[in-house]
N, C-alpha and C positions, 0 to 999 in steps of 0.2 A: 842545667844545674839543678833546678827545682825538681824535675822529673827524677834525677838520680837520687836526690834526698828522699823522695817519696818511695822509690823502689827499695831503699834501705830500711824503711819503716817496718815495724812488725805487722804482719798480715793477720787479719781476723776474719772469721766467718760472718759476713754481713747478711747473708740470706741462705735459705735452704729450699730448694725446689725439688719436688718429688714427682716422678712421671711413671706411668705404666701400671700403677696399683689400682685395683678395682675392689677386691675383697678386704684388703688390709688398710686401715685408716692411716692417714699421714702421721698422727701422733704416735701410733704403734711403731711405724718405721723409724721415726726419730729416736724412740726409746731403744729399739734394737740396735740402731747405729750409734747410740750414745753421742749424739751431736746436738748442739744448740747454738743459737745466734749469740755472737760475742765471744765465743771460744777462740783461742789462738789457732791459726792455720799453719800447718807445716807441709812441706812438700810430700811427706809420707801420709798425710791425712787421707787422701782419696783411697789409697790402697788399704789402709787400716780400717776405714769405714766399710769398704766393700767386703773385706774378710769377715768383719763382725756380722754383716747381713747374711753372708753365705753360711756361716756357722749356725745361724738361726734355723736354716733348712725350711724357710717359708717360701723360697722363690726358686724358679728354674734358672734364672739368669740375673746377675747384678752387675751394674756398671756405675761408677762414681766419677764425675767429671769436675774439673776446676774451671770456673769462669770468673771474669772480672765484673764486679757489680757496678763499677764506676769507671768511666774513661779518665776522669780527672784524678781519681785516687786509687792507684793500683793496690793499696793495702786492703781494700774492701773486696773480699772474695765471696762469690756465689758458689755454693756447693750444689751440684745437680746430681740427684740420685735417680737412676733409671732401673726399674725392676720388671721382671717378667714372672707373673704368678702362675703361668701355665693355664690349663683349662679351668674355667669358673662356671658356676650355674646360679640361677636366680631361684630362691625358695620363698614360699609364702610364710609370713610370721604370725598372722592372725591379729596383729596390732593395727587398729584403724589408722593411727597416726603414722606408722611405718609398716605398711602392708608387705613389703618385700625387702629382702636383703641378699647381697651377693656373697657367696661362699666359694672357696676354692675346692675343686673336685679332688678327692683323695685317690680316685681310681682313674687310670688312663682311659682316653676315648678308645673304645674297642668296637671295631666294625665287624659285623657278623653277616657273612654272605652264605646263603644256603647252597648245598651241593645236592643235586638230584639228577640222576641219569639212568638210562636203561641201555645196556649193551647186549647185542645179539650173542646168545650163548652164556652170558654171565648174569643176566637178570638185572635187578635194581641195585644201585649203589646210592646211599644217602649219607649226608653229613653236613659239615659246615666248615667254612674257612674264616678263622678269627684273625683280624688284621689290626695292626698298630701302625698308623701312618706317621711319617716324618720323625721317627725316633732316632734315626741316624743322620739327621739333617734333612733339608728340603729334598723332595723327590726321592724319598726312601720309603720302604715299606717292609714290615716284618709280619709274616702270616704263619698261622698254625693250621694246616689242613688236617681235618679228621674225617675219616670215611669208614663206612661199614656196609657190608652187603656183598655184592659181586667182587668188589675190591675192598680189602680192609687195610687201612694205612693211617699213619700219624707221623707228624714231623714238623719241621720248621723250615721256612723259606725266607730268605733275605734278599731284597732287590734294591739296588741303588742306581739311579740315573745320574750320569756325569755330564757336566757342561764343557769340560776341557779334558785333554788327554786323548790318547788314541782310541780307547773304547768309550762308548756312550752309555753302556748298561752292563752292570755286574750282577750276577745272581749266584747265591750260595744256598745249598740246601742239605738237609739230613733227614732221612726217612726210614721207617720200618714198615714193611708191607707183607701182605699175603694175598695171592691171587692164584686161582685154579688154572693149571695147564690143562686145557681141554683135550689135547691130543693124547697125552699120557695119563690123564685123569688123576693127577696128583697135585698137592699144594706146592706152590713155589713161594718160599719164604725168603725175604731179602732185608738186609740192612745196608743202606747206601749213603754215601756222602759225595757231593759234587760241587764243582765251581765252574761257572760259565761266564764268558765275556763276549759282548757283541758290539759291532760298529756298523753304522749306516754308511756304506761307501758312496752311495748316491741315492737319489730318490728311487724307492722300490727295490733297491739292492742292498742286502745285508750279509755280513760275514760274521761267523761266530767260532769260538774255540771253547773246548771244554775238557775237564779232567775230573777223575773221580775214583772211587773205590767201592767195591760191593762185596758183601758176604752172602752166599746163597746156600740154602738148605733145600735139597730137591731129592725126593724119593729116598730119604734116609741117608743121603751123602751130603756133607758140607764142602763147599768150595769157596774160593775168594779170588778176586782179580782186580787189577788196576787198569784204568783206561784213560786214553787221551785221544781227542778227535778234533775235527774241524768241519765246517759246513758252510755253504753259500746258498742264499735263497733270493730268487727274483720273483716278485709278486706284483702284478698290475691290477689285481682285483680291487675294485672300489667297495663292493659288497661281497664279502667272503661267503655269506649264506646263499646268495643267489647272484653269482657273477654273470657278466655278459661281455663279450668281446675282450677277453682277458686271458692271461696265461699265469701259471704258477709253476716254477721250476725249483727243485731243490736237489743238491748233491752233497753227500756227506761221506766221511771216511773216519773210522775209529781203529786205533791200535790197542790191543788188549794183551795183558800178560797174566797168565793164570798161576794159581798156586799148585801145590803138589798133592792134592787130595786124591784118594784112590778112585779109579774109574767106577761109575755106577754099574750095577749089574742089570742089564736089560736083556730082552729076548735075543737081540742081535748085537752083542758088544763090539763086533768088528766095525759096525757102522760108525762108532764114536772113537775108535782107536786112533791115537796119535794127535789128539787135540791139545795136549799139554804144551806149555810154552806160549810163544807169541802168536797172535791171530789178528788179521786185518779184515775188517768187515766194511763193506760199502753199501750204500743205498742210493737209488735214483728215483725221483718222483717227478713226473711231467704231466701237467694238466692243461687243457685248452678249452675255452668256452667261446663258441661262435654263435652270435645272435642271428636268427633267421630273419631276413628283411621283411618289413611290414607286419611282423607278428611279435609276440612276446616270447616265442619259442627260443630255446637255447639248445644247441648241440654240444654236449660235454664229452670230451675224450680224455682218457687217462692211461698212462703206462707206468708200471711200478716194478722195481727190481731190487732184491736184497741178495747179497752174495758174500762169500768169504774166501780167503786164499787157502783154507784148509778146513777139515771137518770141524763143525761147531759142537760144543757140548750141548746136550739135549735141552737144557733150560734156556739156551740162547737162540735156538732155531726158530725162524719165523713159522707161523702157522697159517695155513690157507683155509678159506671157508668163512661164511658169514657175511654180514652186511658190508663190511669194510674192504673185503678182498674178492670174494667169489660167491655171489648170491645164487641160491638154488642148492648149495651145499652147506651142511652144518658147520658152525664155528668150530675150529680146531679139527677139521676133517683130516688133515695130514700135516706133517712137519718135515723139514729138510734143511739142507745147507743153502740151497738156492731157491728163491721163489720169484716167479715172473707172472704178472697179471696185466690184463688189458681190459678196458671197458669202453663202451659207447652208450650214451644215454641221451634221449630227447626229453627235455624238461619243458612242460607246458603249464605256465601259470594260468589260473582261472579267474583271477580278480585283478583290479587295477594295481599298477606298480607303486602308486602313491599311498596305498593302504598300509597301515602300521603292521597288520598281520596279513600274511600272504599264504595262499594255499594253491595246490595244483596237483597234477598227475605227471607221471613219466613212464617211458618204456625203455628198457635197457637190455643189453647183452654183455656177459662177462666171459672172459677166457683166461685160463691160467694153468700153471704147472709148478710143481715143487719136487725137488729131487736132491740127491746127495752128491757130495764131491766125487769127482771121477766120472760122472755122467754128464750128458750134454742135453741142451734143450731140444735139439733135432731128434733125439731118441725118445722123447716123451710123447705120450698121448695127451693132448690138451683136454682139460676139463672145461666144459661149456655149460653156462647157465643163462637163462633169459626169463624175462617177466615184466611186471609193471608195479608201480607204487603210487600211493597217495601220500602227500606230504603237506605239512603246515610249518611256516617259519615266521617268527616275530623277533623283536629286538633281543629278548632274553630266552626265548624258548624255541625249540625245534623238535618236530616229531616226524618220523618216516615209517610207514607201514608198507612193506613190499611182499609180494607173492611171486616166487620164482621157481622154475623147473630146472633141476640139475640133471644133466645127462647121466643116466644109470642109477640115480639115487632118488628120483621122484620129485614131488612138488612140496614146498614148505614155505611158511611165512617167516619174515624177518622184521622184527620190531626194534627200533632204536630211537632215542630221544634224549634231550638234556636241557637243563636250565643253566645258563651261564651268566656271569656278571663281570 
């Protein structure tokens, strides 16, 4: 009976507790919230106080809670105000009695990661990746990659990792870029938007789907196409830079629907006739790394194939040659609808595997062919290259200098490297 009488009594604010503030004094928060001890408490008071604080635009997040200040007297209410001021910093005041003070950062935390790489045939590309972490919730990232040099590009990339649902990672991006097509010696200008989702099916096995749209300007002709695709990847490499006793397998398929732009005028237009409409492109990449017993030596084998069900437009054709496909031949040596390459390499580290930076030498041989739709691999004369390289690999840096001889084209160096974070 007594408890019922107390519950019917008018409730008042008996105390105010403020949590989470670092730069904003308690008195300032009470002033912004327009609350004081002894004021009447209504059921709408927490919502009203929270709205006042949000309108002040001093805080990233505000929560106001109702608590009972006394077990014996339910009319006495404790108001708990929880605020999140976002990023703060400590500044020096010059006052001996109060040498420092905490202020709220007005600019977001911006991560800056440098981009520096050298690609065979393209030279150096430099730039930066500007990142904003956790702006779309935990485990999210917004980045703005900006590059100039062999590849010129700018854009936005949004990544979000998910703890529930079928997919565990979502990525959306929009970019504009310019890159030289080495085979045709013309600029390839593109504007693209894409969306990709991935899921880890089991340890070392990932599945992904993607969709997007691109606008291409190539040798004076503009074209556009939409694409949708899927891929699966199996990767047992513990150290992708210098793997041992591991495999990497990837298979992908993409369906593309092209616009109705006029055919480009090339020396041999028949080569590209009939590529309008839908096109399906596939790619297969298989790599194996076998450690030689009682040594640090590794035998690396790779097979790679790109193909399509009909002739590709020239700006989509794979290019053969250079450090990534066929050493001994210049990058962009030839292009076609189907490309097949194979390589074997003996990798010999020359220092301890526990060193942070590792260096060594290797000997390799590459074989490959590239041809147009309607032809077959058995009709091709295989291009053959062989040579050796010196390499250096560390956590964020990799450099490879190779000298290779290509059958019929002579001997040439190949230099590639990058800094990654």
